N, C-alpha and C positions, 0 to 999 in steps of 0.2 A: 168594656172592662180592660184596664191596662195590663201590661205583662206581669207587673209585680203582684197584683191581685190574682192573677191567674195562677202564679207560682204558689202563692199562699193557699189558695184552695186546693191545689194538687197535692201540697205538702200535708195539709190536714187529712185529705182522703187517703194518702199513701200511709200515714201514720196508723189511722183508724182501721184501714183494711188489713195492714200487717198484724195489728193487735188481735183483730177478730179471728184471722186465721191461725195465729200462734195459739190463741186460747183454745181454739176448736181442736188443733192437733194435740195440745197438751191433754184435753179430755179424752183423747183417744189413746193415750199411752198404753193402756192395757192391750189394745190391739197389736201395738208394735212389740210388746213384751211377750206376747203369746206365741210367737213363732220366729225363730232366728232368721229364716230365709226371707220372710216378709220384712223383718226390720232391716236387714241388709240391703234389700232392694230399694226400700224408701230412702235409706241413708245415702246410698250410692246415687240415687236421682237428686237429692238435695244437693249433694256436693257437686254434681255436674252442673245443676242449675245455677249454683253460686259462682262456678268458674265462668260459665257461659255470660252471666250478667257482669262479672268482674271485667272480662275481656271485651265487652262491648264499647262501641265508640258512640260519643254524645255529640250532638250538633251544637251550635252556638247559642241560639235563643229559641228552643223548640215551641214553647206554648204560643210565641207570637207568630210562628210561622204557619200555623194551622188557620184555616178559614173558621168563621164563627160556628157554622153548622157542623163542620168535622170536629171541632173542639168540643161542642155540646154532646155530640154522639159518642165520642171517646170518654168524655167525662161521665155520661150516664152508664156506659158499659163498665167503666172502672168502679163507679159507685156501686152498682149492683153485684159486680163481682166480689168487691171488697166486704159488703155487708151481708152477703148471702149466707154465711154461717150463722149470723144472728137471727135471721128469719126462720131457719130450719134446724135450730139447735136440737130439738128433740126428735128429728127425723134422720133419714139416711144421710151419711156424710158423703155420698157420692156427688150430691149437688155441691157441697162445699169444695170437693175436689174439682168439680166443673168451675166453680167460682174463682178458685185460686188461679186457674189457668187463664180465664178471661181478665182477672184483675191484672196479672202480671203482664199480659199482652197490652192491655189498654194503657197502663202505666208507662210501659217502654216506649209507646207511641207518643204519649203526652209530653214525655220528658225528653223526647227526641233521641232516645237510645236506639241506635241503628245496628242491626246484625247483617253485615255484608255477606257472611256465609252461614246463614241459618234461616230456615224456612219458618214463617211465623206460626203455622199450624203445629210444627215440631216443638216450638218453645212453649205453646199451650199445653201440649201433651206432657212435656217433661215437667212442667209445673204441677200438672194433674197427678203424675206418678209419684210424688212425694207422699201421697195419701196412701194408707193400706187398702187399696181397692179389693184385694183378694177376699177380705172379710165380707164384703157385700156382694161382690159379683161372682164369686166362685159358687155359692149355693145356687145361684140363678142360672148360671151358664154351664156348670159342669155336666149336668144330665144331658143337655143338647150336645155338648161336644163328645161325650162318652158315646151316645147312641148314633150320631152321624159317623163317628170315626168306625164304630163297630159294623155299621151297615156297609160302608165302603170297603172295609177290611174284608167282610164276608163276600163281597162281589170279587175282590181280588183272589181270595182263597178258591172260590168256586171256579174262577177262570183257570186256576192251576189244577183243575180235575180232582179236587178234594171237596166233596159236598159238605157244606155247613149251613146252619140256619141261625138266625139271630133270635134270641130269647130274652126273657126279662124276669129274672128272678132276684128281686132286691137290687137290680141294676142290669145293664146290658151284658150279654155273654154270647160267645160263639159255641154252637153245638154241633158236633160231627163225629161220627163214629162212636167211640166210648169215652170222648173227652168232653169237657166244658171249660172254656177259657173265659174267665171273667175280665171285663175291661173296667177298672176302677177309675176314680178321679186322679189317682196318682199316675195311672198309665195315660190317661187322656183327659186333662182338666185345664181349667182356666189359669191356675197358678203358674204352671210350666210355660204356658203361652205368653202370659204377662212379663215373666221373668226374661224370656227371650226377646220379646218385644223392647223391653227396657234396655237390654244389652245392645240390640241393633240400633235403638235410638241414640245411645251414647256413643257407639262406634261411629255413627254417621256424623255426629257433632264434632268428634276429635279428628276423624281421618278424611272426611269429605268436605269439599268446599262449595260445591254447587247445591243450592237448596233442592232443585228438583231430583238429584241423585240421592240426597239425603232421605227425602220422602219415599223415594223408590225403594231404598234398602229397608226403611222402617215398615213399608207395606209388604214387601216380599218376605221378610223373615218369618212372621207368624204363618204364612201360607206354606213356606218350605217346611217348617217345623211341623205343621198339621199333616203334611203329605208323607213325611218321613215316618211319623208316628203310625200312619195307617199301614205303611209297609211293614214297620216293626211288628204290628199286631198280627198281620198276616203271616210273617215268618215265625212269630212265636206260637202261632196256632199249629203250623207244620211241626214245630219242635215238640210241642206237647203231645201230638200224635205219635211221634216217634219215640219219646223218651219218658213220658209220663207214666209213673209207676216203677221206673227202673232206678231205685235208690234216689239219690240227690242229683241225678243226671238233668232232670228238668229244671231244678232250681238253678243250678249252674248255667245251663243254657239261656234261661230267662234273664238272669243277670247279665250274661255275656251279650246277649242280643240288645238288651236295653242300654248298657254303656257304649256299645258300638254304634247304636242309632244316635246317642247324644254326640259322640265324637264326630260322626260324619255330618251331623247337623251343624256343628260349630265350624268344622272344616269348609263347608259349602258357604256359610255365612262369611267367614273370613275371605274366602276366595272371591266372593262377590264384592267385598269391600275392596280387595286388591284391584280387581278389574275395573271397578268404578273409578278408583283412584287414578289408574293408568289412563283411562279414557278422559278424565278431567285434565290430567297433565298434557295429553296430546291436544286437547281442545285449547288450553291456554297457551301452549307453546307448539304450534304446528311445525312439522318438520320443514326445513328450508326446501324450496323447489330445486329439482335437479335440472341443471342447464345442459 
């Protein structure tokens, strides 16, 4: 197959794949309109993906540079990723999200689009994040995140010599003394973790150049957020023990602790971005040896 025929096939698959995914996203518009935070996260992901693709570099004659086996493999992945929404139209759109990630990655490889400063895994993840994944994964993951956070927070509170137990009354809660602290999906849920992961992914694309450090930041951020939230729940339990029932003191303390945890979370993430950026600069421009 000559180069022109290859390009024609690629162009057809590209057009069909884009149409399939756009149609799938259009059918999900009620998910986007349902919650402002989900809409904002998806739109920011789409804008970041557009800018990443716009700034990418293209090689001279990409389809001709691939071996026949490699070309066929990428062609198959691109075809599956592009047509995936058509095969699962009446099913969960999580597979459509996976499909758009595979489709964009395979297409960039086939057309010779090279990302010097972008890990390919992050490209696929960023493409996947334009879908409102919260609508599917939050109901599946929230309960596990809530209970795991509650159990670990209980261990931390017990370590501080305030005995509590984990209960389940319509959801996880910490029971100790005369208080019950409920841990809801708003306190520990998938939506918050996904938003912070999206932020970390975009920060890594804009401020970091080494694909390994980009992947490191994207991986560390949800872990940091999860850990800080466990500490927040533990502190909130102590606050409830001190101030619950004293007017609105507990409500004020709860809000103050929650907002402080978010601020600390962002400060840690931004600090990690700064340190990774400094490490990259030192690696690219090592200091001159002292004679």
